[in-house]
N, C-alpha and C positions, 0 to 999 in steps of 0.2 A: 305146035304147043299142043299139050293136054290141058281140058280148061273145065276149073270145076262151078258148076252151077249150083246158083243161088237164088233164093225167091227172100223179100223184105216183107218181112210183119211188124205194121206200123207205118204210117204215110201221112203221118202231121210234118211239122215243118221239116225236122232235122233228117227226113229223110231225102229232100231234094240234095240235099249236098252230098250222100253215101251214094246215091242214084248217078251223078254226074260222076261222082269219083272211080266208083267202080268200072265201070266201063273205061276208065283211062289204064288198066293194068289186063296185059293178054291172057294171060292165065285166069278169070274171074269172066264168068257169064253170069249176065242176069238177067232170069228169063220168066221170073214171076214178081207182083208185089200184092199185098193183099192187106185189108184193114178192114174192122168191124163194121164200119162205111165204104161197102164196097166201090161207091163214086168216087169217096174221095181217092181210093185207089185208080179207081180207072181214069179220073183226073192227073195223077201224077204218071201214070205207064204212059199215059195220051204225051204228057209235056216231056218226058225223057224217054221216050222209044223205048218201053219194058215189054214186049212183046205179051204180055199176060196179064190182067188183075182180076182178081178174084178174091174168095172170101176165105179166109183163115184155113176153114177145115180143107178145102180145095187145095191150098196151097200144102197143106202137111201129109195131105193123101196124096201128092203127087211125086211117084217114084224118080221121078227123073233130077229132083233138084238135092243136094248134097249137103248144103249147107244154107242155116237160117240166119240174118241177121235180123236181131229183134228191137225192135226202135219202139215200142208203146212204153208207155207210163210207169213208171219206179215200180207201182203198187201191182203192174201183171207182170216183171218180168219173171219172176220166180216160175210162175204158173205156165207163162209159154215157153220158156226154155226147155221145163222139163215135156212138156208138151211134144217141142221137136226132138227133145232127143226119144221119148219113149215111141215118135214114128220114126226112128232112125236114120236121124240128121243131125250134124255140126252144129254147134250153136255159135255163135258172137251176139253177146248183147251191149245195148247202151249203158252206161253207167247209171247208177251204180249195181253190181251183181244182183243183188235180191235188196229188199227192204230192210229182213234181219236176217241175224245170222243163222238158224234153223233154217231158214229158205234155203240160206247161202250151200250149206252145209248137203243140203238136199238136193241142190242141182249139180254138185261134184259127186255125189254117190251115185244117180243117176247116170251121170257122163264116165264112171266109173265103171258100173255095171252095163252100160250098154256100149263099149268101146270104143266112146265116142270123144270127141275136143270139145273144149267150152274156151270162147275169148270174151275180153269183156275190153270196150273202153272203160278210162279216156286212153287212146292211142299215140296223142299229144308228144309224152316223150319220145317217141322214136323219128322228130321232127329234129331240124336242125337247130334249132335253139337249145334243147336242152340234149342231145348229143353232141354237140359242140362242148358243153358242159362237160360233162359226163369225162369225154376226152381228156380235156385238160386237167382234171381231178387225175385219171389213170397216167399221165403224162408226169404227175407230178408237180404241176405249175403253182400248187397252192400246198405244197407239202403235204406232211399229214391231217385230212380232216378234224376237225376238233368240234366244231359246232354248227349249228346251221338254226337260221329262221326262216318264216314263211306267214306270210298276211293274205287274206282275201277279207278286203273290209268293203264295206259299203252301206250305204242307204234302206237298204230294203227294194224289193220287186214291186211292191203293192205303188211304187213310184212309178211303172213304165211296162208293167207285163199287163195284159189284157183281161187273164183271170188268174191272179198271183195267191187265191186260197190256199192251192194246195203247199206251196212253199212256206206255209206255217201249222201244215198240221205232220200229225208219226210218217215220220220216215225225210220230213222235210227240215228247215233250217240251214243254216248256212255251212254247219259241218257236211249234210248229207247232199246238198247240191253242189259244193265247191268244193269240197272234202279230197271226193278222190280222185283231181287235179294234181292239187299241192302234193298229197300223201303217195300217190303212185309217181311222180315225178323224186319225192327225197327216198323212196323204195329205190329207185333207179341210179340215184344219184350214192347213196351211202348204204345201201341193204337192208337188211330187215329188220322188224322194231322187237325189241323185247321185252319193254315196260313203258307204260304210261302214267300220266297224271294230269288230270284234268277240274277244273271250274266253270259251270256253265250258269248263266243267268237268262231267264226273259224277261227282257227290259222293259215292255211294251205289252201286258197282256190284250190289249184292244188293237190293230190297226187300222186306217182308213183309203182307201182304196183312191188313189189318186189318178189312176189312167180310166180309158175310155174300153170298150164300155159300161165297166159295172164303178166309175166313180160315186165315193161316196157310201157303196156297200161296206160294213163292218166286217173285220173278220177277228175269232176271239182266237188266238195264240197259244197251241200245246205244246208247242217245240223249243226248246230251250235257242235264241235269236245271238246270244254271245257268247261263244265259247272259245278258253284260250286253256293251251296243254303244253306240256312237257314230254317229251320223247327222249327214252333212251333207248339207242342203238345195237342191234347185238355187237356192231364193231367199235363201243365204247362213244363214240357220235355220240353230243348230247343238244337235242334239239327244241324248240320252242315255233308253237302254229298259235294264231288267232284268227277264227271266223268271225264275221261280223255283219248283222244286218242292221246293228243298231247305229251305225258311224254319220248320221246326216249333217256333216261336216269334213264327208269325204275322208281322205287320208292320201300323205307324201310318202309313206312307207312302199320297200322295192318288197315285189313278189316274193323269190327266198334269196337267201345269201347266206354260200358255206364259209366257214371260217379256217383256213389250215394254218400248219406253225410258217408255212413259207407266204402267205398272200389272202387276202380276199375273194371269191368270187361271185357274181352279182348274175343271179341266173334268172330268163325272162319268163314272161306270164306261161305258166304251166295250163293255162285254158289255149294257150296257140303253140300253132307249129315255128315259129321263128325268133327272131330273135329281139331285140340286143346282150351279145353276152359281154360281160364288163369282165376285167380281173385289176387288182391294185398289189402290187408286190410287196413284200416287207423293204420298208424304206424309200419305198414310190411317194410320192405325192397326189396323186389323184389316179383313178379309174380309167383306163383305157379300152378302148371298144375291142373285142378279138372278132375278125373274119368268122361269119359261120364255115364250119368243115366240110358238111354235109349237104344233101338236097333236101328238097320237101319241108320250104318254110312256109307257105302258102295254108290255105283250110286243108290240110288233106286227111281229114275224116275217110276213117274205110283201110290207110294204112296199115292198120290191126291187122284190119280182114285180109288184105293182099300179104302181109306175113303169114299166116294163120292159112292159108291156102296152099301157100309154098310148104308149111310144113304137114297139111293131109295128103298133098301131091307126089312130095318127095322124101316126106320123113324126116326128122331132128324136132329141134326145138322153136318153140314160138313165141313172141315175145310180150304179150298181153294174155296173160294165159289165167285159167283161173285160178290158180294158186297167188298169184297175184292179187287178183280180184276182191280173194275173198279177205287176205290180209288186210287189205286196207278195209275192206269192209267191217271187220274184228275191232281195229283200229279207231274207226271213227264210232263205233258205239261204244271202246274201251273210254276217250272221253266221257263222255255220258256217265258210264259205269263209275267212273272214280270220282267224277263229281257228287255224286249218291251216293255212293259209299264211303264217302272220306278217305280212303285210300290209293293207293296205288292198283292199277289195272293191269297183271300179268299178263301178256298174250299167250294163247294157244295152240296161237297156228304158226308158221315162219314159210317163207317162201325163200327163192336163188332170186338174188339181186337180177336181172335179165342181161342179157350179153348186151353189151354196147353193138353197135351197127358198123363194122368196119368196111363197109360200102352200100351205096346204096341200095336199098332195096328194089332190084331191077326186075320186072315183071318179065 
């Protein structure tokens, strides 16, 4: 079997699961990793048996590497993606695709110019939970989809994260932190978005870090921390979404619900690959759990890389693609723009609803 040679840039915490999972697919060959701190790359290489640890420049100049997985911080996503593309390599980046729409467009334009592919997390929608939900919709189990609700509500990362300041800076906030999971799942379930309305607020202009090692440090909040919006999908479905770092008392709301003419579907947390998936049909009195119909229900981050690699090696489409990632990036900005302008935000981009996974992504 032909293998695609891969290098990882960015050896922080999330790199561990990618290094572990990439080695489970026979058509992926992880041959190098790099970080601004080369010693951190060396530690990860030793831990996961990666043949080579090096500088970012050395990785990008290695002609053997065909695809780069970009696991840098969000503010560096665009620059690293563009550097990799200009070095002649395909790129798969962690979410979001970029911080600004302008950077996102530049990535897409560079990829087109170089005749290369770009993929982006999240790939959780390829997992057993959301794919089972997609299958139920496609089989007509809830009839015609009419509406949807999504909720990502928590009390803020200063309670647990060792260095949470960036969550409250430009490019942060609950929409840009967790919105990619929810909006990507909604597009995978219901198709592309036509227009958006939103309301946003900064509830607490200053936060106090409660976690070590920076407990007591004050954070100035510059990005909205409570966002509520309405989504008009091309299909006619009307959805609503709330993302918040301001719910200090927590929430009992489900992650995602889809309302159809013949029933309601409870979709699992889109930050996970598994279930549970539940459905309540018309005139039934309770929700019933549906067995997961697909594989990949654990932490299978890297599944999008495997799907993309198949497209590179064999041709065809891949699901966690750049058009989907840019559509989600634009939508996230749309909620903020709508709130600032007091008007609907009409989407400029569109994308295809990703093909459902008819079979497991066997390597």
